[in-house]
C-alpha positions as CSV (number, residue, x, y, z in Angstrom):
1,X,-22.1,2.6,15.0
2,X,-20.6,1.3,12.5
3,X,-20.6,-2.8,11.5
4,X,-16.9,-2.2,11.9
5,X,-16.7,-0.3,15.5
6,X,-19.4,-2.7,16.4
7,X,-17.7,-6.4,15.8
8,X,-13.7,-4.4,17.4
9,X,-15.6,-3.1,20.4
10,X,-16.6,-6.7,21.6
11,X,-14.7,-9.1,23.7
12,X,-13.9,-12.8,22.8
13,X,-16.6,-13.7,24.7
14,X,-19.1,-12.1,22.7
15,X,-17.3,-12.3,19.6
16,X,-17.4,-16.0,20.5
17,X,-21.1,-15.9,21.2
18,X,-22.0,-14.1,18.5
19,X,-20.3,-16.8,15.7
20,X,-22.0,-19.4,17.7
21,X,-25.9,-18.2,17.7
22,X,-24.7,-17.3,14.0
23,X,-24.8,-13.6,14.2
24,X,-21.6,-13.0,12.4
25,X,-19.3,-14.9,10.4
26,X,-15.7,-15.4,11.4
27,X,-14.5,-13.7,7.7
28,X,-16.8,-10.7,8.1
29,X,-15.3,-10.3,11.9
30,X,-11.3,-10.5,10.6
31,X,-12.3,-7.9,7.9
32,X,-13.7,-5.4,10.6
33,X,-10.2,-6.1,12.5
34,X,-8.6,-6.1,9.0
35,X,-9.8,-2.5,8.4
36,X,-9.0,-1.0,12.2
37,X,-5.5,-2.4,11.6
38,X,-4.3,-0.2,9.1
39,X,-5.9,2.8,10.4
40,X,-3.8,1.6,13.2
41,X,-0.7,1.0,11.1
42,X,0.8,4.3,12.6
43,X,1.7,2.7,16.0
44,X,4.5,0.6,14.1
45,X,2.5,-2.4,16.4
46,X,3.2,-4.8,13.3
47,X,6.1,-6.1,11.5
48,X,4.3,-9.0,9.9
49,X,0.7,-9.3,8.9
50,X,-0.2,-12.4,7.8
51,X,-4.0,-11.3,5.3
52,X,-3.5,-13.9,3.3
53,X,-3.1,-16.8,5.7
54,X,-5.9,-15.1,8.1
55,X,-8.5,-15.2,5.2
56,X,-8.0,-19.2,5.1
57,X,-8.4,-19.3,8.4
58,X,-11.1,-17.2,9.4
59,X,-13.4,-19.8,5.9
60,X,-11.8,-22.7,7.6
61,X,-13.4,-21.4,10.6
62,X,-16.8,-20.9,9.1
63,X,-16.6,-23.6,7.1
64,X,-16.0,-26.0,10.3
65,X,-19.5,-23.9,11.5
66,X,-22.0,-24.9,9.0
67,X,-21.0,-28.0,9.7
68,X,-21.4,-28.2,13.4
69,X,-18.1,-28.5,14.1
70,X,-17.1,-25.9,16.3
71,X,-13.7,-26.1,18.0
72,X,-14.7,-23.9,20.9
73,X,-14.2,-20.0,22.3
74,X,-11.2,-19.3,19.7
75,X,-12.7,-20.8,16.9
76,X,-12.7,-17.8,14.4
77,X,-10.9,-15.3,16.7
78,X,-8.4,-12.7,15.0
79,X,-5.8,-12.5,17.1
80,X,-2.0,-11.1,16.7
81,X,1.3,-12.9,17.9
82,X,4.2,-11.5,19.6
83,X,7.5,-12.3,16.4
84,X,9.5,-14.2,19.2
85,X,6.9,-17.3,18.8
86,X,8.1,-18.8,15.7
87,X,6.0,-19.1,13.2
88,X,6.1,-22.1,10.1
89,X,6.5,-20.3,7.1
90,X,5.9,-16.9,8.3
91,X,8.9,-14.6,9.1
92,X,9.8,-14.3,12.4
93,X,12.0,-11.6,13.6
94,X,12.7,-11.0,17.0
95,X,12.8,-7.6,16.6
96,X,16.1,-7.9,15.2
97,X,18.3,-7.4,12.3
98,X,20.0,-10.7,12.8
99,X,17.5,-12.9,12.1
100,X,17.1,-10.6,8.6
101,X,15.8,-13.5,6.3
102,X,14.9,-16.2,8.9
103,X,11.8,-18.1,8.0
104,X,11.1,-21.2,10.9
105,X,10.1,-24.9,9.5
106,X,8.2,-25.1,12.7
107,X,5.9,-23.8,14.4
108,X,5.8,-23.0,18.4
109,X,4.0,-25.3,20.6
110,X,1.5,-22.5,22.4
111,X,1.1,-20.7,18.6
112,X,0.1,-24.3,17.5
113,X,-2.3,-25.1,20.6
114,X,-4.6,-21.5,19.2
115,X,-4.3,-22.5,15.6
116,X,-5.7,-26.1,16.9
117,X,-8.3,-24.3,18.6
118,X,-9.5,-22.3,15.4
119,X,-8.0,-19.1,16.4
120,X,-7.1,-16.7,13.3
121,X,-3.3,-15.4,13.3
122,X,-3.5,-11.2,12.1
123,X,0.2,-11.0,11.9
124,X,3.3,-10.6,13.9
125,X,3.4,-8.1,16.5
126,X,6.4,-5.5,17.3
127,X,8.4,-6.1,20.6
128,X,11.9,-5.0,22.1
129,X,14.6,-6.4,20.0
130,X,14.7,-9.9,21.8
131,X,12.1,-9.1,24.2
132,X,14.9,-6.9,26.3
133,X,13.7,-3.6,26.9
134,X,11.1,-2.0,29.2
135,X,9.3,0.4,26.5
136,X,9.3,-1.2,23.0
137,X,11.9,1.7,21.8
138,X,14.6,-0.9,21.1
139,X,13.1,-3.3,18.2
140,X,15.1,-2.6,15.0
141,X,11.9,-2.0,13.3
142,X,11.4,1.0,15.2
143,X,9.4,2.2,18.7
144,X,6.1,1.1,18.9
145,X,3.8,4.1,19.9
146,X,0.8,3.9,22.6
147,X,-2.6,4.4,21.4
148,X,-3.6,6.7,24.3
149,X,-2.1,10.2,24.6
150,X,-1.6,12.5,27.5
151,X,-4.3,14.8,27.9
152,X,-1.4,17.2,30.5
153,X,1.6,16.7,31.9
154,X,5.7,16.2,30.1
155,X,4.0,13.9,27.9
156,X,1.3,15.8,26.7
157,X,1.3,16.4,22.7
158,X,3.8,13.4,22.4
159,X,3.9,10.2,21.3
160,X,3.9,7.6,24.3
161,X,5.8,3.8,24.9
162,X,3.4,1.5,24.5
163,X,6.0,-0.4,27.6
164,X,8.0,-3.7,26.8
165,X,8.7,-5.9,25.6
166,X,6.0,-6.9,24.3
167,X,4.3,-3.6,23.3
168,X,3.2,-4.2,19.9
169,X,0.8,-6.5,21.5
170,X,-0.6,-4.6,24.1
171,X,-1.1,-1.5,21.4
172,X,-2.7,-3.9,18.8
173,X,-5.1,-4.4,21.3
174,X,-5.8,-1.7,22.7
175,X,-6.2,-0.1,18.9
176,X,-9.3,-2.4,18.8
177,X,-7.1,-3.9,15.8
178,X,-7.2,-7.2,17.9
179,X,-9.5,-9.2,20.1
180,X,-6.3,-10.4,21.6
181,X,-2.7,-11.7,21.7
182,X,0.3,-13.1,22.9
183,X,3.1,-12.2,24.8
184,X,6.4,-12.9,27.2
185,X,6.9,-11.8,29.6
186,X,10.5,-12.4,31.4
187,X,11.1,-10.2,34.2
188,X,6.9,-8.3,33.1
189,X,7.2,-7.9,29.7
190,X,3.0,-8.7,29.3
191,X,1.8,-7.3,32.4
192,X,3.9,-3.5,32.1
193,X,2.2,-3.2,29.0
194,X,-0.3,-4.4,29.7
195,X,-0.7,-1.3,32.4
196,X,0.4,1.5,29.9
197,X,-2.2,0.4,27.6
198,X,-5.3,-0.4,29.3
199,X,-5.8,-4.0,29.2
200,X,-5.8,-6.6,30.9
201,X,-2.4,-9.2,30.4
202,X,-1.4,-12.9,32.6
203,X,1.7,-14.5,32.6
204,X,1.4,-17.7,34.0
205,X,3.0,-19.8,36.2
206,X,6.3,-21.1,34.7
207,X,6.0,-23.9,33.2
208,X,1.9,-23.8,32.2
209,X,2.5,-22.7,28.9
210,X,5.5,-24.5,26.7
211,X,8.6,-22.7,26.0
212,X,9.2,-25.0,22.7
213,X,9.9,-22.8,19.6
214,X,9.6,-18.7,21.1
215,X,13.0,-17.2,20.6
216,X,14.8,-17.5,24.4
217,X,16.2,-14.2,26.1
218,X,16.5,-16.1,29.8
219,X,15.7,-19.3,30.1
220,X,14.5,-19.7,33.4
221,X,12.4,-17.1,33.5
222,X,10.5,-16.9,29.7
223,X,7.1,-17.4,29.9
224,X,3.9,-17.2,27.3
225,X,0.7,-15.9,28.5
226,X,-2.1,-13.8,26.7
227,X,-3.3,-10.3,26.7
228,X,-6.7,-8.9,26.5
229,X,-9.6,-6.6,26.9
230,X,-10.8,-8.2,29.9
231,X,-10.2,-11.0,32.1
232,X,-12.6,-13.7,30.9
233,X,-10.8,-13.3,27.3
234,X,-7.5,-13.8,29.3
235,X,-9.2,-17.0,30.9
236,X,-10.0,-18.1,27.4
237,X,-7.3,-17.9,26.3
238,X,-4.9,-19.1,28.9
239,X,-7.4,-22.6,28.5
240,X,-5.9,-22.7,24.6
241,X,-2.8,-21.7,24.9
242,X,-1.4,-24.1,28.4
243,X,-0.6,-27.7,28.1
244,X,2.6,-29.9,29.2
245,X,5.0,-30.5,26.2
246,X,7.3,-33.4,25.6
247,X,9.4,-31.2,23.5
248,X,10.1,-28.5,26.6
249,X,11.8,-30.1,29.6
250,X,10.0,-27.2,31.9
251,X,7.2,-27.7,30.4
252,X,5.1,-28.7,33.7
253,X,3.3,-31.9,33.4
254,X,0.2,-30.2,35.2
255,X,-3.2,-30.7,34.3
256,X,-4.9,-27.3,33.0
257,X,-7.9,-26.4,35.0
258,X,-10.9,-24.5,33.4
259,X,-10.0,-21.4,34.4
260,X,-13.7,-19.7,33.3
261,X,-14.7,-22.1,35.7
262,X,-14.0,-19.9,38.9
263,X,-14.9,-16.1,37.5
264,X,-18.2,-15.6,39.0
265,X,-17.0,-17.3,42.2
266,X,-16.1,-13.7,43.9
267,X,-13.7,-12.9,46.4
268,X,-15.4,-13.8,50.2
269,X,-13.1,-15.3,52.4
270,X,-10.0,-14.5,50.6
271,X,-7.1,-13.7,52.4
272,X,-5.3,-10.6,50.2
273,X,-1.1,-9.9,51.1
274,X,0.0,-6.2,50.9
275,X,3.4,-6.3,50.9
276,X,4.9,-3.3,52.9
277,X,8.1,-3.2,50.9
278,X,6.1,-2.3,47.7
279,X,5.6,1.1,49.0
280,X,8.3,3.5,47.3
281,X,9.2,6.6,48.9
282,X,9.1,7.9,45.2
283,X,5.6,6.8,44.0
284,X,3.6,9.0,42.4
285,X,0.5,9.8,45.0
286,X,-1.9,8.0,41.9
287,X,-0.2,5.2,41.9
288,X,-0.8,4.6,45.5
289,X,-4.2,5.9,46.1
290,X,-5.0,3.4,43.0
291,X,-3.4,0.5,45.0
292,X,-5.7,1.6,47.8
293,X,-8.6,1.7,46.1
294,X,-7.6,-1.4,44.8
295,X,-8.0,-2.7,48.3
296,X,-11.1,-1.1,49.2
297,X,-12.3,-3.0,46.6
298,X,-11.8,-6.0,47.0
299,X,-12.4,-6.2,51.0
300,X,-16.1,-4.6,49.8
301,X,-16.1,-8.0,48.0
302,X,-15.8,-9.8,50.8
303,X,-11.8,-9.9,51.0
304,X,-9.5,-9.5,54.0
305,X,-6.3,-7.3,53.1
306,X,-3.3,-8.2,55.7
307,X,0.2,-6.2,55.3
308,X,2.6,-8.7,54.5
309,X,6.3,-8.6,54.1
310,X,9.0,-9.5,51.4
311,X,12.1,-9.0,53.0
312,X,14.2,-10.0,49.9
313,X,11.8,-7.6,47.4
314,X,14.6,-4.9,47.3
315,X,17.2,-7.5,46.1
316,X,14.9,-8.9,43.1
317,X,16.0,-6.2,40.8
318,X,19.6,-6.6,41.1
319,X,19.4,-10.3,41.1
320,X,17.3,-10.1,37.7
321,X,19.3,-8.1,35.8
322,X,22.3,-10.3,36.7
323,X,20.5,-13.7,35.9
324,X,18.8,-12.5,32.8
325,X,21.6,-11.0,30.9
326,X,23.5,-14.3,31.9
327,X,21.2,-16.4,30.6
328,X,21.0,-13.5,27.5
329,X,24.8,-14.0,26.6
330,X,24.4,-18.1,26.3
331,X,20.7,-18.2,23.9
332,X,22.7,-15.4,22.4
333,X,25.5,-17.2,21.3
334,X,23.8,-19.3,18.6
335,X,23.6,-15.7,16.3
336,X,27.1,-15.7,14.6
337,X,26.4,-15.7,11.2
338,X,26.8,-19.4,10.2
339,X,23.3,-21.0,9.8
340,X,21.2,-18.7,9.7
341,X,19.9,-15.1,9.6
342,X,22.1,-12.2,8.8
343,X,25.9,-13.1,8.1
344,X,28.5,-10.3,6.8
345,X,31.8,-11.6,5.8
346,X,35.4,-10.8,7.5
347,X,38.9,-12.2,6.4
348,X,38.0,-15.0,8.8
349,X,35.9,-16.5,10.7
350,X,36.6,-14.4,13.9
351,X,35.9,-11.6,12.1
352,X,33.0,-12.7,10.7
353,X,31.6,-13.6,13.9
354,X,32.6,-10.1,15.2
355,X,31.3,-8.6,12.3
356,X,27.7,-10.0,12.3
357,X,27.3,-9.7,15.8
358,X,28.3,-6.4,16.0
359,X,25.7,-5.0,12.9
360,X,23.1,-7.3,13.3
361,X,23.0,-6.7,17.7
362,X,21.6,-3.6,18.6
363,X,22.9,-1.6,21.6
364,X,20.3,-2.5,24.2
365,X,21.3,-6.1,23.4
366,X,25.2,-5.8,22.7
367,X,25.0,-4.0,26.5
368,X,23.1,-7.4,28.1
369,X,25.2,-10.0,26.4
370,X,28.0,-8.0,28.1
371,X,26.8,-7.8,31.3
372,X,25.6,-11.6,31.4
373,X,29.2,-12.0,29.5
374,X,31.0,-10.6,32.6
375,X,29.2,-12.2,35.4
376,X,29.8,-15.6,33.9
377,X,33.7,-15.3,33.1
378,X,35.7,-16.6,35.1
379,X,36.6,-15.0,38.7
380,X,33.2,-13.4,38.6
381,X,30.8,-16.0,38.5
382,X,30.7,-16.9,41.8
383,X,30.7,-13.6,42.8
384,X,27.6,-12.7,40.6
385,X,26.2,-15.3,39.0
386,X,25.7,-17.9,41.9
387,X,25.2,-15.2,44.6
388,X,22.4,-14.3,42.1
389,X,20.9,-17.5,42.3
390,X,20.8,-18.3,45.9
391,X,19.5,-14.5,46.6
392,X,16.4,-15.3,43.7
393,X,15.9,-18.8,46.1
394,X,15.8,-16.4,49.2
395,X,12.8,-14.0,46.9
396,X,11.3,-17.3,46.4
397,X,11.4,-18.5,49.7
398,X,9.8,-15.0,50.5
399,X,6.1,-15.8,48.8
400,X,6.0,-19.4,50.3
401,X,6.4,-17.9,53.5
402,X,3.7,-15.4,52.5
403,X,0.8,-18.1,51.0
404,X,1.4,-19.6,54.1
405,X,-1.0,-16.6,55.7
406,X,-2.8,-15.1,52.2
407,X,-4.4,-16.7,49.2
408,X,-3.5,-13.6,46.6
409,X,-1.4,-10.7,46.7
410,X,-2.1,-7.2,45.4
411,X,0.6,-4.4,44.2
412,X,0.7,-1.7,41.8
413,X,1.7,-2.9,37.9
414,X,4.1,-0.3,37.5
415,X,5.8,2.8,39.6
416,X,4.1,5.0,36.4
417,X,1.8,5.3,33.7
418,X,3.1,5.1,30.0
419,X,5.8,8.2,29.2
420,X,6.8,10.1,26.6
421,X,8.9,8.1,23.4
422,X,12.3,8.6,24.3
423,X,12.0,10.0,28.0
424,X,14.4,7.3,29.7
425,X,16.3,5.9,26.7
426,X,19.5,7.9,27.9
427,X,19.1,6.5,31.4
428,X,19.5,2.3,31.2
429,X,18.8,2.5,35.0
430,X,15.8,4.5,35.1
431,X,14.1,2.3,32.0
432,X,15.0,-0.9,34.4
433,X,13.3,0.5,37.2
434,X,10.5,-0.4,34.9
435,X,10.3,-3.9,36.4
436,X,10.0,-3.2,39.9
437,X,6.7,-4.5,41.1
438,X,7.0,-7.1,38.0
439,X,10.3,-8.6,38.4
440,X,9.9,-10.2,41.8
441,X,7.3,-12.5,41.0
442,X,9.3,-13.6,37.7
443,X,11.9,-14.5,40.0
444,X,9.8,-16.7,41.3
445,X,7.9,-18.5,38.8
446,X,4.5,-17.3,39.8
447,X,2.1,-16.4,38.3
448,X,0.7,-12.6,38.1
449,X,-2.1,-10.9,36.0
450,X,-2.2,-6.6,36.0
451,X,-5.8,-5.1,35.6
452,X,-6.6,-1.9,34.1
453,X,-8.6,0.5,36.5
454,X,-8.3,3.7,36.0
455,X,-7.1,7.0,34.6
456,X,-4.8,9.3,35.9
457,X,-4.3,13.1,36.1
458,X,-3.2,12.9,32.4
459,X,-5.4,10.6,31.0
460,X,-3.6,7.6,31.1
461,X,-4.1,4.2,32.4
462,X,-2.9,2.9,35.5
463,X,-3.2,-1.1,36.6
464,X,-2.7,-3.3,39.4
465,X,-1.4,-6.3,39.7
466,X,-2.8,-9.9,41.4
467,X,0.4,-12.7,42.5
468,X,-0.5,-15.9,43.1
469,X,0.6,-19.3,44.6
470,X,2.2,-21.7,42.0
471,X,-0.6,-23.1,39.5
472,X,-3.2,-21.5,41.2
473,X,-3.9,-19.0,38.0
474,X,-8.0,-20.2,39.2
475,X,-7.8,-17.6,42.3
476,X,-5.8,-15.1,40.6
477,X,-8.8,-14.9,37.5
478,X,-11.2,-14.9,40.1
479,X,-9.7,-11.7,42.1
480,X,-9.2,-10.2,39.4
481,X,-12.7,-10.4,37.9
482,X,-13.3,-9.0,41.1
483,X,-11.2,-6.0,40.7
484,X,-11.9,-5.7,37.6
485,X,-16.0,-5.5,38.0
486,X,-15.0,-2.8,40.8
487,X,-13.1,-0.4,38.7
488,X,-15.5,-0.9,35.4
489,X,-12.6,0.5,33.6
490,X,-14.6,0.9,29.8
491,X,-11.8,3.9,28.7
492,X,-11.0,3.8,25.4
493,X,-7.9,5.6,23.8
């Protein structure tokens, strides 16, 4: 096995240990991932590479280590960043034509926290345009390809989706071209692509990570989170990312615990809820079998699994597709061709707005702006948006009630494994159903994680989701580590 392959098979924890012991330098680690990244270019997972900056950061890390000044386990670790985070001096696109030429003069809080912890920026990853999508098919820069290939079934011999909207981040980690990546999750945009690509993806509690400097989709739902190849790595990354930020009014002023401390505590005595409403009539047998297996693994490790009811689950998806587009239509009103990004002139100011927005936004973004504008309009605001917010409160109450009796909830992450590129693009409703298991936790603002568990009959990854109480990521990490150890998922694309 070549040194490049060896270095790119490491976890963040293993790489940090090797760096601390002097067995490898941060620059050597970076160069290995840059080499693999070149081979992975066919996946279209990266929009902008930052090689010169990465080399500078890696050399600074090596210099600190020589002087005994290591910044911790993220120091010298090469990661990728979803191109929704503003990065000072580095082009930021949100995968949209309308932000053509936009280079931020400031850094998002989450990325700044990572650089302060010594992380190294490989580049900015592809995504669904403005994070609106479930397959990474709506990007102005083209679709992201999953590094996995189906051995049989309808997707055999075809390129398959990486999931969305953080599909570029998921694909680059699965392809071993980055040790970790960060994404954003609005309705499942970290967890679903993590499941499709066979990696771990964590959505923290809403407010655990600052949203300052993240290009907004739906402000009451968006949350940054880590994506990596094992549970411990996501815990290490979240430790560096999280924290209160006075620049963000939704950032929680709550201490960040040591997420890695409880990883070995197991689940003996833990109460696990199995929501009956998550069982679908047309659930693929392999997804159901994976869910059943997850329950058995947790029970074997000492947990008690109990059926629970979340009666408003059926309303979560339609509620989400009222609230999220409404907030998107408001957030995206700022892209008018006046201050930054694309501008297409017209004879009047209104014509300039129309020309710019018509040419700058893709079909899915335009669809969601139109839906959002409709549900916020006079005569429909009370009938749709206000009612959706009331239902959202009931969804959150379902979870609060359940957490009196259980400590964590186990569900599938997605209703299927990854599908062929273009397969569902003509049916937006079928595409939206990809988020059916992930949206409820987002509506309630709860932390959730996806853990890879097995391959289906076509040879594609399937994941399980754990949902926890607000700001109780520790318990989720504990349970996720038990699932990970039991599944022993070591498959690579």
